[in-house]
C-alpha positions in Angstrom: 85.1 100.9 155.2 87.0 102.3 152.2 84.4 104.7 150.9 86.8 107.7 151.0 89.5 105.7 149.0 86.9 104.6 146.5 85.7 108.2 146.0 89.3 109.3 145.5 89.9 106.6 143.0 86.6 107.4 141.1 87.6 111.1 140.8 91.1 110.2 139.6 89.7 107.7 137.1 87.1 110.1 135.9 89.8 112.7 134.9 91.8 110.0 133.1 88.7 108.8 131.2 87.8 112.3 130.1 91.3 112.9 128.7 91.3 109.5 126.9 87.8 110.1 125.4 89.1 113.4 124.0 92.2 111.7 122.7 90.2 109.0 121.0 88.1 111.7 119.3 91.2 113.4 118.0 92.4 110.1 116.5 89.4 110.0 114.3 90.6 113.1 112.4 92.6 112.0 109.4 95.8 113.8 108.5 97.8 113.5 105.4 101.5 112.3 105.9 104.2 114.9 105.5 105.8 114.9 102.0 109.5 115.5 102.6 110.1 116.0 98.8 107.9 119.1 98.9 110.0 120.9 101.6 112.6 123.5 100.7 114.6 122.6 103.7 114.3 119.5 105.9 114.9 120.5 109.5 116.6 117.7 111.5 116.7 118.2 115.2 119.4 116.4 117.2 118.5 116.1 120.9 121.3 114.5 122.9 119.2 113.7 126.0 121.3 112.9 129.1 123.7 110.4 130.5 125.8 109.1 127.5 123.2 110.6 125.1 125.1 113.8 124.3 128.3 111.8 123.6 126.4 109.5 121.2 124.6 112.4 119.6 127.8 114.2 118.8 129.2 111.2 116.9 125.9 110.7 115.1 125.9 114.3 114.0 129.4 114.0 112.6 128.4 111.1 110.5 125.2 112.7 109.2 127.2 115.9 108.4 129.6 113.7 106.4 126.9 111.9 104.5 124.7 115.0 103.9 127.5 117.4 103.2 126.2 118.4 99.7 122.6 118.7 100.9 123.6 120.8 103.9 125.7 123.1 101.7 122.8 123.5 99.2 120.4 124.3 102.0 118.3 121.3 101.4 119.0 119.9 104.9 119.6 121.7 108.2 120.9 120.0 111.4 120.0 121.7 114.6 121.1 120.8 118.1 118.3 120.8 120.7 119.5 121.2 124.3 117.6 120.9 127.5 116.2 117.4 127.5 118.4 116.4 130.5 117.0 114.9 133.7 118.2 118.0 135.6 116.3 120.4 133.4 113.2 118.2 133.4 113.2 118.0 137.2 113.7 121.8 137.4 110.7 122.5 135.2 108.6 119.6 136.6 107.8 118.5 133.0 108.7 115.3 131.1 109.6 117.7 128.3 110.2 121.3 129.2 107.9 123.6 127.2 110.7 125.5 125.5 112.3 122.2 124.4 109.0 120.9 123.1 108.5 124.1 121.0 111.9 123.5 119.5 111.1 119.9 118.7 107.9 120.9 116.9 109.9 123.3 114.7 111.7 120.2 113.2 110.4 117.7 110.7 112.4 114.8 112.0 114.3 114.3 115.3 117.3 112.2 116.2 117.2 111.6 119.9 119.7 110.2 122.4 118.6 108.3 125.5 117.0 110.0 128.5 116.8 109.0 132.1 113.5 108.0 133.6 113.6 107.8 137.4 111.9 104.8 139.0 111.0 104.1 142.6 114.7 103.3 143.3 115.9 106.7 142.4 116.1 109.6 144.9 114.5 111.8 142.3 111.0 113.2 141.6 108.4 111.1 139.7 109.1 112.6 136.2 107.3 110.9 133.3 109.4 109.2 130.6 110.5 111.8 128.0 110.0 109.1 125.4 106.4 108.5 126.3 105.7 112.2 126.6 107.3 112.9 123.2 105.4 110.1 121.5 102.2 111.5 122.9 102.9 115.2 122.2 104.0 114.5 118.6 101.6 111.6 118.1 104.3 109.2 117.1 102.1 106.2 117.1 104.3 103.6 115.4 107.6 102.4 116.9 109.4 100.5 114.2 112.4 98.4 115.0 114.2 96.2 112.4 116.4 93.3 113.4 118.4 91.6 110.6 121.0 88.8 110.8 121.4 87.3 107.3 123.6 84.4 108.4 120.9 83.2 110.7 118.1 84.0 108.2 116.6 86.5 110.7 114.8 89.4 109.0 112.3 90.9 111.5 110.5 94.2 111.6 108.5 95.0 114.7 105.6 97.5 114.8 105.0 98.4 118.4 102.0 100.6 119.3 103.5 103.7 120.8 100.8 105.9 122.3 98.5 103.6 124.2 98.8 100.4 126.2 100.4 100.2 129.6 102.7 103.2 129.1 100.4 106.0 128.1 99.2 106.4 131.8 102.3 104.9 133.3 102.9 107.8 135.7 99.3 108.4 136.5 98.4 105.3 138.6 97.1 105.8 142.1 98.1 104.5 145.5 95.4 104.2 148.2 95.3 103.3 151.8 95.2 99.7 152.7 98.2 98.9 150.5 96.3 99.1 147.2 98.0 100.5 144.1 96.4 100.7 140.6 97.9 101.3 137.2 96.0 101.6 133.9 96.2 100.4 130.4 94.4 102.0 127.5 93.4 100.7 124.1 91.3 102.6 121.5 89.9 101.3 118.3 91.4 104.0 116.0 94.7 103.8 117.8 94.9 100.1 117.4 93.7 100.0 113.9 96.3 102.5 112.6 99.3 100.5 114.0 98.0 97.2 112.7 97.2 98.8 109.3 100.8 100.3 109.2 102.2 96.8 109.8 100.2 95.2 107.0 100.8 98.1 104.6 104.6 97.8 105.3 104.4 94.0 104.6 102.5 94.6 101.3 104.9 97.4 100.1 108.0 95.4 101.0 106.8 92.1 99.6 106.6 90.4 103.1 104.2 87.5 103.3 103.5 87.2 107.0 102.3 89.4 109.8 102.2 88.2 113.4 100.2 89.8 116.2 101.5 89.4 119.8 99.2 89.8 122.8 98.1 88.1 126.0 94.4 88.1 125.0 93.7 84.9 126.7 94.2 86.6 130.1 94.1 90.4 129.4 90.7 89.9 127.7 89.4 93.4 127.2 92.3 95.6 126.0 94.5 92.8 124.5 91.3 91.1 123.3 90.3 94.3 121.4 93.8 94.5 119.9 93.6 91.0 118.6 90.0 91.3 117.3 91.0 94.4 115.3 94.1 92.6 113.9 91.9 89.8 112.6 89.6 92.3 111.0 92.4 94.3 109.2 94.0 91.0 108.1 91.0 90.3 105.9 91.8 93.3 103.8 95.3 91.8 103.0 94.4 88.3 101.7 97.9 87.9 100.1 99.5 88.1 103.6 99.4 85.2 106.0 98.3 86.3 109.5 98.8 84.5 112.8 98.8 85.5 116.4 100.9 84.4 119.4 100.8 85.1 123.2 103.7 87.2 124.4 105.1 84.6 126.8 105.5 81.9 124.2 106.7 84.4 121.6 109.7 85.2 123.8 110.5 81.5 123.6 110.0 81.2 119.9 112.5 84.0 119.2 115.2 81.7 120.5 113.8 78.6 118.8 116.2 78.1 115.9 113.7 75.8 114.1 111.0 78.4 114.0 112.3 82.0 114.4 113.4 82.5 110.8 109.7 82.0 109.7 108.6 85.2 111.3 108.7 88.5 109.3 106.6 91.4 110.6 105.3 91.7 114.1 102.6 94.0 115.5 102.0 94.3 119.2 100.9 96.6 122.0 103.3 99.0 123.7 104.6 97.0 126.7 105.1 93.7 124.8 106.8 95.6 122.0 109.3 97.1 124.4 110.2 93.7 125.9 110.3 91.7 122.7 112.3 94.1 120.7 115.0 94.3 123.4 115.2 90.5 123.2 115.3 90.5 119.5 118.1 93.2 119.4 120.3 90.9 121.5 120.6 88.6 118.5 122.4 91.2 116.5 124.7 92.3 119.3 122.6 93.8 122.0 120.5 96.9 122.4 123.5 99.1 121.8 123.5 98.0 118.2 119.8 98.6 117.3 118.0 101.8 116.3 114.4 102.6 116.4 111.9 104.8 114.4 108.9 106.5 116.0 106.6 107.6 113.2 103.5 109.8 113.0 101.9 111.6 110.1 103.5 115.0 110.8 106.6 114.2 112.8 109.1 111.4 113.1 111.7 110.7 115.8 114.6 108.2 115.6 116.5 107.0 118.6 118.8 104.6 120.3 116.8 101.9 122.0 119.0 101.6 125.1 119.1 103.7 128.2 121.2 106.7 129.3 123.8 104.6 131.3 124.3 107.0 134.2 126.8 104.6 135.7 129.1 105.0 132.7 129.0 108.7 133.2 129.6 108.5 136.9 132.6 106.2 136.3 134.0 108.5 133.7 133.5 106.1 130.8 131.0 108.0 128.7 133.5 108.6 125.9 133.8 104.8 125.5 130.0 104.4 124.9 129.0 102.6 121.6 127.3 105.0 119.2 126.1 102.2 116.9 122.4 102.2 118.1 122.1 106.0 117.5 123.8 105.6 114.1 121.4 102.8 113.1 118.6 105.2 114.0 120.4 107.8 111.8 120.2 105.4 108.9 116.5 104.9 109.5 116.1 108.7 109.5 117.9 109.0 106.2 115.7 106.4 104.6 112.6 108.0 106.0 113.3 111.4 104.5 114.2 110.0 101.1 118.0 109.4 101.1 117.7 105.6 100.7 121.2 105.1 99.2 122.9 107.0 101.9 121.0 105.0 104.5 121.9 101.7 102.8 125.6 102.6 102.8 125.5 103.6 106.5 123.9 100.3 107.4 126.6 98.4 105.4 129.4 100.4 107.0 127.9 99.7 110.5 127.8 96.0 109.7 131.4 96.0 108.5 132.7 98.1 111.4 130.6 96.8 114.3 129.8 93.2 113.4 132.4 91.8 110.9 135.7 93.6 110.4 135.9 95.2 113.9 139.3 96.9 113.3 138.2 99.3 116.1 136.6 97.4 118.9 134.3 99.0 121.5 134.1 97.5 125.0 132.6 100.4 126.9 135.8 100.7 128.9 139.3 102.1 128.5 140.6 98.8 127.2 138.6 99.4 124.0 138.1 102.3 121.5 136.3 105.5 122.2 133.2 106.5 120.4 135.2 109.1 118.6 137.6 106.5 117.3 134.8 104.3 116.2 133.1 107.3 114.4 136.4 108.0 112.5 136.7 104.4 111.5 133.1 104.4 110.3 133.6 107.5 108.1 136.8 106.0 106.7 134.7 102.8 105.8 132.0 104.9 104.3 134.6 106.6 102.0 135.7 103.3 100.6 134.3 103.0 97.1 134.5 99.2 97.4 132.3 99.1 100.6 129.8 96.7 99.1 132.6 94.2 98.2 133.9 94.4 101.8 130.5 93.8 103.2 129.6 91.0 100.7 132.6 88.8 101.6 131.2 88.4 105.1 127.8 87.2 103.9 
């Protein structure tokens, strides 16, 4: 009865499988990580994205220019704006990342990216793939690293979310068939899973963390999640000094709000979809997704971004200038640390704590009754210039 639909689905799946087998083979080729210290000039691309993204990117660039003034003057660092990652341009070209934009991104060593719009079925827009997903795949940014730290509640978490597989890698390549049947696909490979899990354990070892927690739904999603958990158990044996445990995603969302247990967790490693959900929940503890940054790491490239969306409603209502740039600035601090400027990164994080969480002399509300992003950025630079910044921060601890 449905032979035509079955043949259509088989053909579609065959193409996807071919592409994924080829990708899995590429993953087996080892590549040495980029040594930023060996570069004459570190090229930092700043891609504003769309919606409130360009407003946030402008503020982040101002702060980076302030912190890296000497390095920029000496030619050790170059900041470059990358235009064209807007939803309008992506629709015009029919690509998640227009080719000319992707070429510019590949000329950079690290990228600071603002949010981008991904239309869903509720939008009157074409089915354009997520620019984030496409960029992670094109630059092989396999590790999405998101820290959440709240000292007064003894929360100090680091999440390692797999970035190039799982439910998102083929998120726009599902198939709808007659009879009301729709199929989506999730993908897990052994080399792809092993590298994210090893990255989490290696981070724990290098940063003197004593516990790594894998999060899956392997009791129900037995094949892909089952393989993820199996590999996690294998890798854990290579790190005997680190305690390993695993939890299911549903109960883990509850344990993050369990005040008697949540401070016990340290490093998490989890597949793509679960990582997206759990890190947004975790970010809410430190003030919401507008306060959290994210790193997307590969061996050759690295991209740092705000973890929230493009907020088209704020733009439509004329409130974009009141958007909070903190998340993109947190991402900027992660970028600085990644390329070797740890002290500058530390001071930026301290200043963001003081300005956004504690002192709050300039309060952001996202509306005209609060400060603009420009006013907050000026307040942040003033705080960074304070030689007694550490003392100011310490009194709130």
